[in-house]
N, C-alpha and C positions, 0 to 999 in steps of 0.2 A: 141517582147521582151516587158515585162511589164514595166510600168513607174518606179516602185521601182528598178528593175534591171538596167534600164538605168541610174537612179540617182546614184545608187551604183557604176556602171561602170565608169561614168563620174567623180564622186568624187574621186574614186580610181586612175584613170588615172592622174587627176590633182595633187593629193597629191603625188603619186609616181614619177611623173615627177619633181616636186619641190624637193623631197627628193633625186632623182638621181642627179639633178643639184648641190645640196648642197654637196653630197658625192663626186662628181667629183671635185668640187672646193677644198674641203678638201684634196683629194688625190693628186691633182697636186700641191697644195700649199705646202703640206708636202714633196713631191718629190723635188720641187725646193729648199725648205729649206735644205734638206739633201744634195742636190747637191752643194749648195752654201757653206755649212759647210765643205764638203769634199774638195772643191776648197781652202778654207781657210787653211785646214790642209796641202794640197799639197804645198801651197804658203809658209807656215811656214817651211816645210821641205826643200824647195829650199833655203830659207834664212839661215836656220841652216847649210845646206850644204855649202853655200857660206862662212859663218863665219869659219866653221871648216877647209875647204880645202884651202881657198884662203887667209884668214887673219892670221890663225895660222901657220905661216911659220916655226916656230921652232919645230913644232910637226911633227913626221913622218906620212906618209900616213897610215901605218898599225895601228898606235896608234889612229889616227883620226877615222879610220873605226871601231876600237874597241869601242871607245867612242860613236860613232854614233849608232851602233847596240845595245849598252847597254842602252842608254837613249832615243832613239827614237823607237817607236813601228813600227815593220815591217808591211807594208801595203801589201794587197793581190796583187801579180803580180807587185810589185813596181819596176820601172825603173827610174834611175836618171843619167843624163849625164851633163857634163860640157864641153862646146866647147870654144876653143880659137878664136883668131881673124881670123884664117884660117879655122874655122869651123871643127877643129879636136877635137875628144873626148880626154879629158885629166883628170888627177887626179883620174881616175877610173881604176879599175883593168884590163880593156880591152879598146880597141880603136874602138869598134863597132860604126858604123855610124847609130844610131837608128832612128834619125829624118832626114828628108830631108833638103837639103840646103835652100829650099824656106821657110820652117818652121823656121829654125834658123835665117835667114835674117829678117823674119817678126818680130821675138822677138826683134832682135837688132834695128829694125826700130821703133817699137811701144813702146819699153821699157818693156812691159809685154804681156802675152798672156794666155788666158783661153779658152779651147774648149773641146767638148766631142767627143771621137773617139770610136764609138761602145759602148762597155760596160765600156770602160776606160775613165778617165778624165785626162786632160793634163794641166799643168801649166808651163809657162816659164817666166824667168825674165832676164833682162840685167843688169849685175853687173860689175862695174869698180873697178879695184884693182891696187895696185902698181906694180903688176906683169903683168898687161895688162887688156884688156876688155874681158869679158867672158859672155857666154849665158848659163844659167842653165835651164834645162828642166827636169820635173819629171812627171811621170804618174803612175796610179795605178787603180785597179778595186775595186770599193766600194761595195764589196760583202755584207758587213753588212747592208748597206742601201737598197740594192736590196732585201735582206731577210726581212727587216722590211716592205718595200713596198709590198712585196708579201703577208706577213701576214695581213697587213692592208687591202689589196684588198680582201682577203678571208673574213675577218671580215665584211667589208662593204657589200659584196655580201650577206652574211648571214643576216646581219641587214636589208638590202634592201628587201630581200625575206620575212623575218619575218614581217617587218612593212607593206609590201604590203598585205600580207594575213590578218593581223590584221585590217588594214584599210578597206579592202574589206568586212570583216565580220561586222565590226562596221558600215560601211556605209549602208549595207543592213539592219541592225537593225534600224539605224536612219531613213532610207527611209521608212521602214515599219511602224515605229512609226509616222512619219510625215504624211503618206498617210492613216493611220488608219481611220481618220474622213471621207476621201473620200471613203474608202471601206464601212464604215457604211452607208454613203450617197447612195452608189450604192445598197446596200442591201435594204434600205428603198424604193428606187425608184422601185425596182423589185416587191415590195408588192402592188404597185399602179396599178389598172386596171380600167376598165369601171364600176366595181361594187362598188368601194370605192374611187371615185375621190375626196372625201372631205378630204382625208388624206393629211397631210402636213409634210414636212421634218422638223426635229428638227434644230433649230438655236440657236446660242449663242450670247453673247455680243461682241465676238471677231470680228474684221473687217478684217479677213483674206480672202483669195480668196475662200476657201471652203465655208465659211459662206455666202459670197456674191453669190456664185453659188446656195446655198440652198434658199436664199431669192428670187433670180431671178426665180428659179424653182417653188417656192411656188406661186409667182405672176402669172407665166404662167399657173400653175394648176388651180388657181382661175378663170382665164379667160376661160380656157378649160372647167372647171366645169360649168360655167355659160352658155357657148355655148352648152354643152351637155344637160344641163337642158332645155335650150331653144329648142333644137331639140326634146327632149322627150316630152316637153310640147306641142310643135306644132303638133307632130304626135298624141299624146293622144287626144288633142282637136279636131284635124281634124277627127280622126277615130270616136270619140264620137259624134260630132255634125253633121257630114255628113251621118252617118249610117241611121238615121231616115228618112230624106228626100229622100235619094237614095232608101231605101227600099219601102217607100210609092210611089215613082215615078215608080218603077218596078212593084209593085203590081197593080197600076192603069193601066199601059200599058198592063200587062198580062190579067187583068180583061176585058179591052176593046177588046182585041184580042181573048177572049175565045169564042165569038160568034158574028155573024153579028148584027149590031145595026143601028139605024137610024142616020141620019146626025146630028141631034140635040144632041144625046147622045155622038157621037164622038167629037162634039164641046165642050161639057161639060168636056170630058176627057182631051182634049187638053188644055182647060183653067186650069184644075187642075194640069196638067203636067207643064204648064207655071208658075203657082203659086209656085209649088215646086222648079222649076228651079230658079225662082227669089229668093226664100228663100235660096237656095244653094249658089247663088251668094252673098247674104248678109253675109252668114256664111263664105265663102271664103275670102271676103273682110275683115271681122272681124278678121279672122285668120292671114291674112297678116299684118293687122294693129297691132295685138298683137305681132307678131314676130318682126316687125319693132320697136315697142315700147320697147320690152324687150332688143333688141339690143342697142337702144339708152340709156336705163337705164344702161346697162353694160358699155358703153363708156362715160357716162356723167361725167362731171367735175363740181364741185361746186365752187362757189366764192361769195363774198358778193354782194348782190343786194338790192336795195331799193324797199320795197313793195309799197310804195306810187307811185313811178314812174311806176311800172308794172301795178298797178290798174288804174292809169290815162290813160295809153296807151290802156288798155283793154276797159275802158269806151268809149274812142274815137272811137275805132274800132266798137263797138256794136251800138253806137248812129249814127255815120256818115256813116259807110259802110253798116250796116245791118238795120239801122233805127229802133232800138228797145230801149225802155226806161230803160236804166241801170243807177240807181242813185248811187252816190258814196259819202260816209261819211268818211272823214279822220280826223275828229275833235278829235278822240281818240288817234291819233298818231302824233308824230312830224316828219318832213321830215328828220331831222338829225339822229334820233335814230331808225327809223323803218327799220332796216337792218337784213336780215337773210342770212344764207349760203345755196345757192341753185343754180340751173341751170336755167337761164332765159327762155330758150325755153321750157324746160319741165314744169316749173311752169306755163308758159302761157298756155300750153296745158291743164293742170289740171284745171285751173280757167275757161278756155273756155268750158271744158266739163260740169262743174257744172252749169255755167251760161246758156249754151245751153239747158240743161235739165230743168232748171228753167223756161225759156221762153217757151219751148215746152209744159210743163205740166200746164202752167198758161195761155195758149192761147195768148201769146204775151203781157200779162199785165206787170206792173212795177215789176222790180227786184231791190232790194236794197243790195248794198255791202258796208260794214262798217269795219273799222279797230280799234282795241283796243290793248293796250299794258300795261304790268306791268314790273316789274324788270327783269323777266326771260323769258317771252313769249310774242309773238305777235299773236293776234287772229283776224282772218278774218271770218266774218259772211255773208252768202249769203242767202237772204230771198226772197221767191217767194209767189205768191198768187194763187197757183195751187190747184190740187185735193188732195194734201197730200200723205203721204206714210203710209200704214198700219204697225203696229208694227211687224207683222210676216215677213214683207219684208225688214225691215231696214238692216238686215245682208245679205240678199240674193242679194240685188241690187249691191253689190260690187263684186259679183262673175262673172267670164267670161261668156258671152253669155246669162246672165239672163236679160230678157227684160220685162218691164211693158208697152211697147208701144202698144201691141195688145189690152190691156184693155182699153186704151184711144183712140183706133182707129188710132194710129200713127205707123210709121215704125221706126225700130231701130235694131241695131246689138248686143246690150247688152255688149258693150266693153268700153264705155266712162268712167263710174264710176269705173270699174275694173282698168283701166289704171291710173285713177286719184288717187286712193288709193295707188297704187304701187309707183307713183311719190312722193306723200306726205310722205310716209314711208321712201323712199330713202333719203329724207332731214330731217329725224328724227322728222317728224311731225305727228299729229293725225287728224282724221276727224270723226265727230259725226253728227247725224241727230236728230232734235227735231221738234215737231209739233207746229205750231202757234195756238194762241187762237181761231182765227176766221176761217182761211183757209190757206192752203199752208204749206210749210216746211222751215226749216232753217238749212243750212249746216254750221257747225263750224269747222274751220281749225286752229290748234294751231301749231306754229313753235317756236323753241328755238331762242331767240334773241342774236345777237352778242354783 
């Protein structure tokens, strides 16, 4: 059963149950009212009978009967009896013992009596007169009230069925209207697949449950999209970067096996294979580092950090642990104001990558790191005394697996500056490269200041 049908059914059951309870209360209240009213009418008839038959001594019985029938409305199945102290019916046209002795004695004992006997209602009173003590009992069938109750019951059943149908129809309409945003949400979700994971669900300013579901789904899709991009990037990079060394390795092996060669030739082939294998190892390590870094970027959380503190820690690690001359100039920034919104670990990785490259290409010579700030930005400059960077390579060095290490006779995987740029851009910063006047290069990092 669909949700809208369940909502309509539950709403209808609750509403009709309440309606049924109200109708039942009205019916039984009206029934009790009619019953009490008829008891009052019977009581009045017993009092009139007592006055006519017992106190009007000078009037004959036939004359009293004539007056009684003339001014009192005849009730359906009406029976009236007056009993004397010996429980004998008297002052009536017959002496039929209509009520039992126990009933008559009960009226005499209690003074009055009211009860229902099947369809009939009975009233009894104890009346003292100068002629003696008498018990007057009267009963009748309130057919008029029964007819009214029957009609009322039919009307209530009709109203109950009609309102139940109307409530069911309206509740289905309301449920469908309420769940229309959820239906639209479902249709939007169906449109999302691996080819368009950038699509997001529409949200509103309402803070209802459906809007919260859409926001949570969009957040989940964002993480899935990043993971999917990470997977595609890893596969693409792996297939692209590993294809060349694997092909060269296979060609070298096939060429060596094409004919018998001297031991020296086989040795050269093995050395070439080993070189290609080492290169593949560097590429695999770089791919793993890239995947790990992308994952960290996805999960990273930013918070205010002090650049002065980060740079002091970086200087300590390079000078003490690695014994390399990293100079730090913090004169252009105050300790209280040099704060940016970043992740401490990722920022440390980015700075270490730049400083590591600076020492690598300057053969361990001095590297200077300085901080400057203005009203909107904080600037970090890292200057080395190395071989410099050609203008044609200033954009290429930030690409994955691009390496200048071979030109300088150094080993590298081409991942450091690529990850550095991704980290800096994650924190809404920029990175630029400029040449020094004499030798070396300067990396300039700009971050928005808090």
